[in-house]
N, C-alpha and C positions, 0 to 999 in steps of 0.2 A: 200255410202248408208247413208241416213239421219237417225240420231238417235233421238228417241222419249223419252224425259225425262218423266218418269212415276210418278214424284212427282209434276207435274204441276196441279194446282188447278183451276177449273173453277170459274170465278168471277160471282157474282149474277147479276140478271137482274135489270134494272132500271124501268121497266114498272109497276109502282105501282098499276095501275088499274087491273093488272092480279091477284093480291093477293086477296084472299077471294072471287073471282068471283065464282058463282055457276058453277059446272062442268057438261057439257052436256054428252050425250052418247059418249063414246070413242071407236074408232075402234082399237081392239087389234090384232096385227100381230106378231106372234112369229116365223115365218119361219118354220112352222111345217107341211107343205104340199109339194107335188111335184112341180117341176117347170122346165122350160126350159130356157137356157141361152138367154139373150136378144139379138136381132139383133142390132149390133153396130151402124148401120146406123140410127136407131131410138132412141137408148138409150144414145148416146153421143152427145157432143156439137161440134164435129169437124166441122170447117167451120162456126161456130156460129156467133153471133153478133160481130161487130167490137168494139174493146175496146175503150171506150171513155176516160177512166182514170178520169171520172168525180168525183169530191169530192163535198160534200155538203158544202155550205158556212157556215163558222163558225166552221167547224170541226177542232179540234186540238188534239194533243196527250195528253193534260192535262186531263187525266181521261176519254177521249172520247171513249176509248175502252170498256167501260162498267165495267172496273175493278176499284180497288181502285186507287186514285190519287197518285201522287208522294209524297215523304216525305215532310211534311210541308203543305200539301194541306188538311189535315184531318179536319182543322178548318172550311172548307166550308160545311161540312156535319156532321151528327151525332147529339148528344145531344145538343151541344152548339148552333147550328143553328135551332134546332127544326125540321129539315127535317126528314121525315120517312126513315128508313133504307131500303136498297135495298132488294128485295125479294130473297129468296134462292130457290134451286131446290125443296126442300121439300114443300115450299109454292106454287110455280107455278104448281107443280104436285099433290097438295093435292086433293084427291078424284079420281085420275086417276086409272082406272082399268088395272093394269099391268098383270093380269092373273096369272095362275100357269101352264105353259105348261108341259106336261109329255113326249113330243117327240119334239126334236129340230133338225131340218135339217139346214145345212149351208145356210146362206143368199146368194141369187144369186149375182154374180159379175156383175157390170155395169161399163161402161167406165168412166174414170176419166175426159175426155174432156180436152180442152186446157186452162181452166180458173182457175186452181188451183194456189194458192199463198202460199209460205212458210211463216211461222212466224205469222199467224193470232193470234190476242190477245187471252189471256185466259179470256173467258167470256161466259155467257149463254144468254146474251141479244145481238142478232145479229143486232139489230136496235137501237144503242145507241143514234143516232141523232133524234130519234122519228119521222121518216119520215112517210108519208102517201102513199097511192096508191093502197092498197089492204087490205083485212081483217087481223087483228092481228092473229097470229098462235102460238100455244104452242104444242110442241112435247115432249113426255116423254116416257121412256122405259128403257130397260136394255141391257147390253151386257152379253150373256150367252155362255157356251160351248156346245158341242154336247150332253152332259149329262144333259143339262138344269141347270147347276150350274152357279152362278154369277161369272163374271170376274171383279174383283176389279182392279182399277188403269189403266183401258184401256183409251188410249188417243183417243179422237174423234175430228176430224177436219170436220167442216161443212162450206159449201159455196153455195150460189145460186144467181141467177140473181137479179138485183135491179129492182124497180118498172118501170123504164123507159125502161127496156128490154135489159140492158147491164150489164156486170160484172165489178165491180170495181177492176181494175188491178194495179192501181198506187197510189191511195190516201192513206194517213197515217191513215185514218179513218177505212180502211178495212171494208167497208160497206157490210153488210149481209155475214159476215165471222166470225168465232170464233172457239176456241179450248177449250175443256173441258175434265174432267177426271171423270170416274165412281167412285162411292163411294164403301163402303165395300159390299154392296148388288148388285153391278153392275149397279146401277141406274144412269141415266143421264136425263137431261131435258134442253130445250132451248126455248126462245121466239124470234119471228121474225115477218115478214109479209108473207102472202101467196105468194109464187113465181108466177110470171106471165109466160104465154106462150110467146115465141118470135120466130122471123123468122130466119130460117137457110137456106139460099139460097131460094129455092122454097118451103120449108117445114116449117109448123108451128110446133114447138117442144112442147111436153107435159110439163105441170108444174112439176118441180122436184127440189129436194134438193140433192146436192152431199154430200157424207159422206165418210171419210176414217177413219178406226179404226185400231189401233195398240195396241197390248198387248204382254207382255213378254211370250214367249213360243207358240204363236199363229201366224198363217199366216195372213198377212195383208189383210184387207177386204176393197175394194173400191166398193161402191154401190150407189144407189139412193133411196130416199124416194119419192114415187109418190102418186097420189091421185085417189081413185076409182071413183069419180064423174067427172073426167076430160075426156071429150069425145076424146081428142087426145091421151090418154093413152090406146091404143088399145091392141090387142093380142100380139103385139111385145114386150110389157112390161110384165115381169113375175108378176103374181098375188101376189106373196109373197112380193113384194116391194110396193104394193098399200095399202094405209090406208084410212079409213074413218076419216074425220075431220069435224064434224058438228059444227055449231055455237051454243055456249051456250047462256044463258040469258044475259050475259054481252057483247055479240057481238064478242066473241073470238072463233076462230076455234081451236079445241083441238083434237089431235090424239095420238096414241101410236104405237111405233115400237120397236121391239126387234132385235138386231143384234146377229146372231149365228155365232161364230167363230170355226174354226177347228185348231187342234194342228199343229204346224209347223213340 
């Protein structure tokens, strides 16, 4: 069984334009309503796109994972170079309405699919190569227990399809993948690009972000973040995993999602 170190710290995002952007209306979803389990045939990626293993030119391990560079690399950033510091979760999530749920029901389980990779870098910027292809997206929220209390130190692994419609399964850049840890208030946040729909055999799959959450004393949660305005996210997708993510004045889509865990 894989062990999840609960002292892993999420590295900050590099998308400077996200900091200080005015925040649009945020869809808050706390898993507080009834739901039905998703139909695995529509909610997973089994038989999905063929892995291209494509890596973006110029991607290297030297700080490309969105985290701090190796020892000795600090001179390239910071006060000496005059470069702005990377934004933090607090900055990219500033103004987000995380709500105050009074009833918390377990987040629906969704299939993991065949495209998970171990050891995704500790980072909150899932697009460190600054790729294009869809709208920038910021998702903020919390990990809570069934009593709506925050779960600190929860390890969150996130992955989704790249803009060309394939998952990065081989490159050292771990494109559109990352690992982060909730703070003392159970808060997390990450920036990425809006995931695209892609073809799975004869089926166009809905836009979605895969998430796996682990915390000491709680059952593992594998689920998806989906989008309420996606016409492919029909009734086979539980409403509790659909969020609103409208564009703000800076052209960034912003949404909120709370993960509700149950005790193991």
